[in-house]
C-alpha positions in Angstrom: -1.0 -16.8 -17.9 -3.7 -18.1 -15.1 -6.7 -15.9 -14.6 -6.3 -13.8 -11.6 -9.4 -12.1 -9.8 -9.2 -8.9 -7.5 -11.9 -7.3 -5.6 -11.6 -3.7 -5.5 -12.7 -0.9 -3.0 -12.3 2.8 -2.6 -13.3 5.4 0.1 -12.3 9.0 0.9 -10.9 11.0 3.9 -10.0 14.7 4.7 -6.9 15.1 6.6 -4.4 17.7 7.4 -0.3 17.1 7.4 2.9 18.8 7.1 5.6 16.8 5.1 8.9 17.9 7.2 11.3 15.9 5.0 10.5 18.6 2.2 13.0 21.6 1.9 12.4 24.7 4.2 10.1 27.0 2.3 8.4 24.3 0.1 4.6 24.7 0.3 3.8 21.1 1.4 6.4 21.6 4.5 3.6 24.1 5.9 0.5 22.9 7.5 -2.0 21.9 4.9 -4.8 19.7 3.9 -6.1 17.2 1.0 -9.4 15.4 0.1 -7.8 11.9 -0.3 -8.9 8.6 -1.9 -7.9 5.2 -0.7 -8.1 2.1 -2.7 -7.5 -1.3 -2.6 -7.3 -4.5 -4.7 -7.0 -8.0 -3.1 -7.3 -11.7 -4.2 -10.1 -12.8 -1.9 -10.2 -16.6 -1.3 -13.5 -18.0 -2.2 -16.0 -17.8 1.0 -14.1 -14.8 2.8 -17.2 -12.7 2.8 -19.4 -15.4 3.7 -17.2 -16.3 6.7 -18.0 -12.8 8.3 -21.4 -11.1 8.5 -21.5 -10.9 4.4 -22.3 -13.7 1.9 -20.9 -15.0 -1.2 -21.1 -12.4 -4.0 -20.9 -9.5 -1.4 -17.1 -9.3 -1.5 -16.8 -5.9 -2.9 -18.8 -4.3 -0.2 -17.2 -6.4 2.6 -13.8 -5.2 1.1 -14.9 -1.6 1.1 -16.0 -1.8 4.7 -12.7 -3.3 5.6 -10.9 -0.3 4.0 -13.6 2.2 5.7 -12.3 0.9 8.7 -9.0 0.9 8.1 -8.8 4.6 7.0 -11.2 5.9 9.8 -8.4 7.2 12.1 -7.1 9.8 9.3 -10.5 11.1 8.7 -10.4 14.7 10.0 -7.2 14.2 11.7 -3.4 15.2 11.6 -1.5 12.7 9.9 1.6 13.6 11.2 0.1 12.2 14.6 0.2 8.6 12.8 3.3 8.7 10.7 6.3 11.3 10.7 6.4 11.8 6.8 2.8 11.2 5.6 3.6 11.1 1.9 1.2 9.3 -0.3 3.5 6.2 -0.6 3.9 6.3 3.3 0.2 6.4 3.5 -0.5 3.8 1.3 1.9 1.4 3.3 0.4 2.6 6.6 -3.0 1.6 5.1 -1.7 -1.5 4.0 -0.4 -2.5 7.4 -3.9 -1.5 8.8 -5.8 -3.9 6.5 -3.5 -7.0 6.7 -3.8 -6.4 10.6 -7.3 -6.6 10.4 -7.1 -9.8 8.5 -7.8 -8.8 5.0 -6.2 -11.3 2.7 -4.6 -11.6 -0.7 -3.7 -7.9 -0.5 -2.4 -6.9 -3.8 -2.2 -3.4 -4.3 -3.1 -0.2 -2.0 -3.2 3.3 -3.3 -3.3 6.9 -2.1 -4.7 9.8 -4.2 -4.1 13.2 -2.7 -5.1 15.3 -5.4 -6.9 14.7 -8.7 -3.4 14.8 -10.6 -0.9 13.1 -7.9 -0.8 9.8 -6.0 0.9 6.5 -5.3 0.0 2.8 -5.6 1.8 0.4 -3.5 2.9 -2.7 -5.7 3.0 -6.4 -4.4 6.8 -6.0 -4.4 6.5 -3.1 -1.9 7.5 -0.8 -4.5 5.7 2.6 -4.5 4.6 4.0 -7.9 4.1 7.6 -7.8 2.0 9.0 -10.5 1.5 12.7 -11.8 -1.4 13.9 -14.6 -0.7 16.6 -16.7 -3.1 18.0 -19.5 -2.5 19.7 -22.5 -4.7 20.6 -25.7 -3.8 19.8 -29.2 -5.0 18.9 -32.5 -4.2 16.0 -34.9 -5.0 13.6 -37.5 -3.9 10.2 -38.2 -2.6 10.1 -41.9 -2.4 6.4 -42.3 -5.9 5.1 -41.5 -8.3 4.3 -44.0 -10.2 6.6 -46.2 -13.3 7.9 -44.5 -12.0 7.0 -41.2 -12.8 10.0 -39.0 -9.6 10.3 -37.3 -8.2 11.2 -40.7 -9.7 14.4 -40.5 -7.7 17.0 -38.7 -9.5 17.2 -35.1 -8.5 17.9 -31.5 -8.3 16.6 -28.1 -7.8 17.6 -24.4 -4.9 14.9 -24.0 -4.1 13.7 -20.4 -0.6 12.0 -19.7 0.0 10.2 -16.5 3.9 9.5 -15.6 4.2 6.4 -13.3 7.5 6.4 -11.2 8.9 3.5 -9.3 9.9 4.4 -5.8 11.8 1.6 -4.1 12.1 3.0 -0.7 11.7 -0.4 1.0 9.0 -1.4 3.3 11.1 -1.0 6.6 12.0 2.5 7.7 10.2 3.8 4.6 8.1 6.4 6.9 10.9 8.9 7.3 12.3 8.9 3.9 11.4 10.3 0.6 12.4 9.7 -3.1 11.4 11.7 -6.2 8.7 14.1 -5.4 5.7 15.4 -7.6 7.6 18.6 -8.5 10.6 16.8 -9.8 8.3 14.8 -12.2 6.5 18.2 -13.1 9.8 19.9 -13.7 10.7 17.4 -16.1 7.4 17.3 -18.1 7.1 21.2 -18.4 9.5 21.5 -21.6 7.4 18.4 -23.2 4.3 20.3 -22.3 5.3 23.6 -23.9 5.8 21.7 -27.1 2.8 19.9 -27.2 0.1 22.3 -25.5 -1.8 24.2 -28.2 0.0 22.6 -30.9 -0.7 20.4 -34.1 1.2 17.0 -33.1 1.4 16.0 -36.8 3.9 19.0 -36.9 6.1 17.9 -34.1 9.2 15.8 -35.4 8.5 12.0 -34.4 4.7 12.8 -34.2 4.0 12.8 -37.7 1.6 9.8 -37.4 0.3 10.7 -33.7 -1.7 7.7 -32.3 -1.8 7.4 -28.7 0.6 4.4 -28.6 3.4 6.5 -30.7 2.5 9.4 -28.4 3.5 7.2 -25.4 6.6 6.2 -26.8 7.4 9.7 -27.9 7.2 10.6 -24.4 8.9 7.8 -22.9 12.1 8.3 -25.2 12.0 11.7 -23.8 11.7 11.3 -20.5 13.3 7.9 -19.4 16.8 9.2 -19.8 16.3 12.0 -17.4 13.9 9.9 -15.3 15.4 6.2 -14.7 12.7 5.2 -12.4 10.0 6.0 -15.1 7.7 2.8 -15.2 4.8 3.8 -17.1 3.6 6.4 -19.5 -0.2 6.7 -19.9 -2.3 8.7 -22.6 -5.4 9.3 -22.3 -6.6 10.2 -26.0 -10.2 11.0 -24.6 -11.9 10.3 -21.1 -12.8 6.8 -22.2 -9.9 5.7 -24.2 -6.1 5.5 -23.9 -2.9 3.6 -24.0 -0.1 2.5 -21.6 3.5 1.9 -22.5 6.2 0.6 -20.2 9.2 0.7 -23.0 8.3 -2.4 -24.3 4.5 -3.3 -24.3 1.5 -1.5 -25.1 -2.0 -1.7 -23.6 -4.9 -0.1 -24.7 -8.3 0.5 -23.1 -11.6 1.3 -23.9 -14.1 2.3 -21.4 -17.9 2.1 -21.6 -20.6 2.7 -19.1 -24.1 0.8 -18.9 -27.2 1.5 -16.3 -28.5 -1.8 -15.1 -31.0 -3.6 -12.6 -30.0 -6.8 -10.3 -30.9 -8.8 -7.4 -28.6 -10.7 -5.3 -31.0 -13.4 -4.0 -28.0 -14.9 -1.8 -28.1 -12.0 0.3 -29.6 -12.4 3.7 -33.3 -11.5 4.5 -33.5 -7.7 5.4 -30.5 -6.9 3.3 -31.1 -4.0 0.7 -29.0 -6.2 -1.9 -31.4 -8.9 -2.0 -34.3 -6.4 -3.2 -34.5 -5.1 -6.8 -31.8 -2.4 -7.2 -29.3 -0.9 -9.9 -26.0 0.6 -10.5 -24.4 2.9 -12.9 -21.6 0.4 -14.0 -18.3 1.4 -15.2 -16.5 -1.0 -17.5 -13.1 -0.8 -18.8 -11.6 -3.3 -21.6 -7.8 -3.7 -21.5 -6.3 -5.0 -24.8 -2.5 -5.9 -25.7 -1.4 -6.5 -28.9 1.9 -5.9 -31.4 2.0 -2.5 -32.8 1.0 -2.3 -36.3 4.0 -0.3 -37.9 1.8 1.1 -40.6 -1.1 2.4 -38.7 0.9 3.0 -35.5 -1.6 1.6 -33.2 -2.3 -1.9 -32.0 -6.3 -1.9 -32.3 -8.5 0.9 -33.5 -10.7 2.1 -30.3 -13.6 2.4 -32.7 -13.2 -1.3 -33.7 -13.1 -2.5 -30.0 -16.4 -0.6 -29.2 -18.2 -2.0 -32.7 -16.9 -5.5 -31.7 -18.1 -5.4 -28.0 -21.5 -3.9 -28.9 -23.7 -7.3 -29.1 -22.3 -8.0 -25.6 -22.8 -4.3 -24.4 -26.4 -4.2 -25.8 -27.2 -7.2 -23.5 -25.8 -5.5 -20.5 -27.3 -1.9 -20.9 -30.9 -1.2 -19.5 -31.3 -4.9 -18.4 -31.8 -7.2 -15.3 -28.4 -8.6 -14.8 -29.7 -11.6 -12.4 -32.0 -12.4 -15.4 -29.0 -12.7 -17.9 -26.2 -14.4 -15.7 -28.5 -15.6 -12.8 -28.4 -14.3 -9.1 -25.2 -15.9 -8.0 -23.2 -14.3 -10.7 -24.6 -10.9 -11.0 -21.7 -9.7 -8.4 -19.0 -7.9 -10.1 -16.7 -10.7 -10.2 -19.4 -13.1 -11.8 -20.2 -10.3 -14.3 -16.6 -9.9 -15.1 -16.3 -13.4 -15.9 -19.5 -13.7 -17.8 -18.2 -10.8 -20.0 -15.1 -12.6 -20.6 -16.5 -15.5 -22.1 -18.9 -13.5 -24.3 -16.2 -11.0 -25.7 -13.2 -13.6 -26.1 -14.2 -14.5 -29.7 -14.4 -11.2 -31.1 -11.9 -9.6 -28.9 -8.8 -12.0 -29.0 -6.7 -9.2 -27.8 -8.5 -8.9 -24.6 -6.5 -9.5 -21.4 -8.1 -7.8 -18.5 -11.6 -6.4 -17.6 -12.5 -3.8 -14.9 -15.8 -3.7 -13.5 -17.2 -1.0 -11.0 -20.5 -1.3 -9.5 -19.9 2.3 -7.7 -16.8 4.3 -8.1 -13.9 2.4 -7.5 -15.5 -0.5 -6.1 -16.0 -3.6 -7.9 -13.7 -6.3 -9.3 -10.6 -6.6 -11.8 -10.2 -9.9 -13.9 -6.5 -10.4 -15.3 -5.4 -13.1 -17.8 -3.3 -11.3 -20.3 0.4 -11.9 -20.9 1.3 -8.6 -19.2 -0.4 -9.5 -16.1 -2.1 -7.1 -13.9 -0.9 -3.7 -14.4 -1.1 -1.0 -11.4 -4.9 0.8 -11.4 -5.2 3.5 -14.0 
């Protein structure tokens, strides 16, 4: 597929709410509050940032400013004064309308996270994908890896599972409706959590070779019949590696961090970005491949890290504008540079996420699966 570039931004707000469409006695029907996080992906046309008060290469910060302005009325506010049923998915639609009304072009995804474990992402087709995160502690070993591979030894992880559920409420009139709620998702996962938590995964039927990919599939097969709206299962094996499964396709990712300096000479005089500064970058490499029926995985996380190491060493603790040129040191330019450098050694690579600050950066997609929702 053709390359797709999205700029990304995120911001936070504090708000109070009631959800009146919930049954009487439900805790969320009472007045309560959350520390929310809003995020947006947008396919911005060339020159969009420069057309305002920004500059080419300043798209990430310009989008962040637009998002902050869009959610400003919600900060320290009663959300019911803005929409009758302020669920995460309805808030995402509200923010989407505000961004579109402010002239932000190419909006692809708007997301709202009400807690660290729950949120909703509004997809381009208007559907909202609710997600709920769960954690369990378990031991496992991979019995089919080559001799000497560390994963062949018995070890353990604090696994995280995210279940994504497609909410097809429709764009019109959705502010008064509610589909599957987070309690329903939690109730369906509870028996599986009881089976997985504080267990050795190898001892569970169907998980004799408990790779991330096969664990995703095991969860999908047990949940999909009870939850037809299930759209993705995500498993974090560690904080920096995991897998998605949609019932047919696997996509793994490996996350890396690097500390680097840069100077954006195209920024206007007096702008801090024109001075030498730096960021703690988060880089996520997404890879798609066929499942190896013997090993039970698509690509070894350790191999991804090793194969990417020559590129990583050129990024970490270096000056990026000297590496790629000032005009290419913004997140979008860096993502494209990383793709060209890593393509030969990582042919399975299909998406790069690069954040210069939390939630703010660029997503570059070109793989067959297209852009998945944010992780």
